N, C-alpha and C positions, 0 to 999 in steps of 0.2 A: 274059358270059364263061362258057364251059362248063367245069364242074368234074367232069364225068363221067369216071370211071376208064376207061382202055383195057381191053380184055379181058385182057391180060397182067397189068395192075395189079390188076384185080379177082380174078384167080386167085391172085395173091400175097397179097392181103388175105384172101380166103376160106381159103386153105391155112394161113396163119399163125394166124388166129383159131380155126380148128378145132383146130389143134395145141395152142394155148395152153388152150383150153377143155377138151380131153381129157387133156392130160398135164402142165399146169402147175399144181401144187398150191400153194395159198397158204400153208398151214401149213409145208410143206417149204421153201419159199423164205424164209419168215420165220425159220425155224430156221437156215438157211444164212446169212442176213444177221446175225442176232443173236449166235449162238454158234458158227457155222461159219466157213468161209473167206471168206464174203461173196458167194459165187456158186456155181452148180451146173455143174461142168464138163460133165456129161452133157447138160445142156440146151443149153449153148453148142455142143457138138459136133453135136447134132441140128439146131439152127438153121443151122449151116454146111453140114452134109453132107446131111441129109434134105430140108431145105426150101430151101437156097440163100439164106437171108435175109441172111447176112453179105455175100455177094458181090453181092446184088441192088442194093446202093447204091454199088458200087465200079466203077471203070473196067475195061475189058477188059485194059488194059495190065498190071494187077496180078492178073489172074485173076478179075475180077468180071464181071457181066452188063451193065455199062455203064448201070446205072440212074442216074437223076438225082434232082432235088428231089421229084418226085411219088412216086417209090418210097420215098424217105426219109420222106415224110409218112405213107404207108400203113403202113410198118413201125413207126415210132415211136408212132403213135397206137394201134396194136394192142398194143405192148409196154406202153404206159401203161395201157390198159384192163385188162390182166392184172397190173399192178403187178410187172413183171419186174425182178428185181434185177441181172441180168447186165449188164455194162458196155458196152452197145451204143454209146452216144454217145461215151464215152471212147475206145473201141477203134476204132470204124469211122469216126466223123466227125472227132474230134480226133486220131485215130490214122492209119488207113490212107488216108483221103481227104487229110489234111494231108501225109502222107508222099509220096503220089503227086504232089501239087502242087509239091513241092520239085524233083522230077526227078532227085535224086541216086541213084546206083545202090544204096548201102546202104539208103536209104529205100525204094526200090522193092522190094528183096529182103524187107525187113521187112513191107511192105504185102502182099506175096504170101502170106507166112506167116499174116497176119491173115485174108486172104480165105479161106484154106483151113481156118480155125478152129483153127490151131495155136498162136496167140499172142495175148496181150492187151497193151494199151499204156496209158500215162498221159501226160498233158501237164502239165508243171511250168512254169507261167508266172506265176500270181498271187502277189503278195507283200504283205507288210504295208505298208499305205499306198498300194497301187496303185488303190484305189477300184473294183476290179473291172475295170479296163482292162488287157487282156492284154499290151499293149506298154509299159506304164508300169512299168519295171523298173529295179532297181539292181544285180542280179546281173551280174557282169562276167567275161568270158573274155579271156585274153591269150595270145598265142603264146609258146611256149618250146621252141625247137628244132623238132622235128617234131611236137610235141604242142600241145595247148591246155590251159590251167589255168583252172578255173572256181571262183569264189568268190562266195558269196551265200546267200540263203535263199528258199524257196518255201513257201507256206502252203496247207493244205487241198487237197492234190493227190489228188483222188479216183481210186481204183483203183491207186494206187501200190503198196500192199502185195501186190497180186496180179499186177502187170504184169510182162511179159517184156521190154518196151521202155519206156524213159523218154525223152520228148522234152523238152528243156530249152531255155528261151530265156535269152539272155545278151547284154549289150551288148558289142560289139567296135568296133574302129575303122571297120568297114564299116556299122555300124548294129545292128539287132537280129538276131542270128544264132540259128539253131536247131541244137542238137546232139542226136544220137541215141545213147543209151547202152543197150547190151544188158545186161540184168540176168540174171546167172546164179545159181548157188548161193550165191555170195559177193557181198556189197555192195561196190561200187567203193571203193577206199581214199579216205578223206576225206569220204565221203558218209554223213551221219548221218540216220536216219529215226526220226521220232517218230509211231508209228501212232495212229490215232484212229478213232472211228466218228461219222459225221454224225448229225443228228437223225433221219434216215430210215434209219439203220442201214447205210449204205454204208461200205465200207472206204476210208480215206483216210490221209494222213500229212503232217506238216510235215517238210520236207527242208532240211538245212543242207549246203552245199557248202564244204568247207575244202580248198583246193588240190587239187581233184579233177582228175586228169590224164587226158585222153582223146586218142586219136590224131587227126591232121589229118583223116582220113577221117570222123570223127564229126561234123564240121560239115557238115550237109546243105544249108544255105542261108546265104549270107553276109548279105544284106540282106533279111530275111524278114518285115518288119513287115506288108507288104500281104498276104502269104500267111497270116500268123497272124491278121490281122484278118478275112479272109474265112472262114477255118476257124472262128473264134470265132462269126461270124454264122451260119454253117451249123449249128453246135452249138446256138446259141440258138434258131434256127428248129426244130431237132429237138426241143428241150425244150418249146417252145411246142406242138408237135404231140403230144408225150407227154402234156402237161397236158390237152389236149382229150380224149384217151382216158381219163384219170383222172376228169375232170369229168363225162364222160358216165356213167361207172360210178357215181360218187358220187350224181349227181342221180337216176338210175334207182333205185338202192337206197333212197334217201331217200323217193321217191314210193311205192315198194312198201311200205316200213316204215310210212308214214303210212296206208296202206290197211288194214294189219293191226293196228296198235297201238290198243288200246281204252282210252278214257277216258270216264267218265260213261256207260258203256254203248254208246258209238258209236266208230267209227274216228276218230282225230285228224285224218285227212285230210278229214273232213267239215267241219272248222272253217274258216270263211272266212278268218280271219286267217292260218292256216297255209297255206291254198291260195294266198293272195297271196304269202306268203314263197317258196313253191316256184315260183311263176310268175316272181318276181324272180330266182331261181336259174337258171331256164331262159333268161331274157333274157341273163344274164351268160354262160351257156354258148354261146348263139348268137352273141354278140359275140366270144367266144373262137374259135369256128369261123371266123368272118370274118377275124379276126386271123391265124389259122393259114394260111388261103389267101393272105393278103397277104404273110406272111413267106416262105412256100414259093415263091410265084411271083415274088418279088423277088430271089432269091439270085443270079441272073446279071445283075442290073441294075448300072449304074455305082455306084461306091463310096458316094457321098453318098445316092443314091436307095435303095440297099440298106440303108444304115445307118438311114435314116428309117423304112423299112418294118419292119425288124427291131425297132427300138426301140419303135415304135408297137404292134407285136404283143406284145412282151414286157411292156410296161406294162399293156396290156389284160388279158393272161393273169395277171399277178401280182395284179391287183385281183380278178379272178374267182376265183383260187385261194384267196384269203383269204375272200371273201364266201361262196362256195359251200362251202368246207371248213368254215368256222366254223358256218354255218347247218345244214349236214348233221349235225354233231356235236350241236348244240343240239336239233335236231328228234328225234334219237335218244335224247336225255336222257342219263342216266348211263352207258348202254350204249355211247355213242358213242366212248368212249376206252378200252374194254376190249380185251384181247388177243383175245377170242373173236370179235368182229365185225371184218369187213374194213374198215369205215368208218374206224376209228382209224388203221390202217396207211396207208390212202389219204390221210388228213388230214396225216399226218407228211410224206409225199412232197410233197403240195401246198404245205405250209409251206416245205419246202426249196426247191421250185421258185420260190416267191415271191421268194427272194433269190438263187438260182443264176443265174449269168451277168448279174448286175446287178439292182438293185432297180427298182421302178417309178419312183421319183424320179430315179435315175441315167439311166434310159432316156428319161424325159421331157426331161431336160436334153440328152441326146445327140440326141434328135429335133429340139429347137429349134436346136441347132448345125448339124445336117445340112440342115435346111430353110432355114437362113439363108444358106447358101453359094450 
């Protein structure tokens, strides 16, 4: 199987990596994440307008370049390598791509705004007790005249505090419906937000819906379980690809540090035991790359095949994130978790990815179920 990028995909990769190397400052992004708004609007605008990265992974129908899974892999790996905090997966994959898949006019209008770099979005679907399954929900929406009334609660909705649009899943008589809420200057009546920061400093919130009234046009799909499942798998594949970018950076930095750090008058990289450790890290990285390809190339497969491939990839990457992240910190010694070195920030993101979109155990169970059908 040929994994060579097309000339257009290579241009996208080269342009994005050069931009991030020249203009994406780690200290500035960490400041924005820790004590700022959680993202850098000027960077997002540049990604959309100067590079066309936002539209690269979106259909032409919403103003994109009709890119697919391979473009998604190129972009997310580069973003991971630079530890980009801007909410690409939340806004593009779980946002615009999901909105386009519903086919509803309000959703398409919102997706166009996202493609132009004018808006961010967040998906509110996970709940307490859902076990990381996006369609296992208790939040309910009932019709009331020309409106819908939503009651329930969502947990750890990443990007919710900075989103312009909120996509909410709720059970209706038709199944799992999706609703699109436009967030303006005022929070919709009945919606309570409890902001928080994740372990890797991303903005998130727990949301409570108490008789939140939305117009009928806000329901963008009636029976949307299949649409939601596919979008969730796409986002999982995107995070797998992001993790590969992170892992490449962490492994490279660790090897370089081992060449420079002196102990007993020699570089610690000359110690055979540590060489073995770094080789084990490389093996985990290469397995993650293979898992990345498996996930990306299976996104258009039938549901059961897609589920098996995505879960196999996520379980592999979750294991690698822990192994490589922890060993990188250990090999850096006490410096590994300081604010001054990039490695500690990368470790936090890898730790979050280990659990994001389902743990290794959850995906192994899903793999078994998918392959048994």
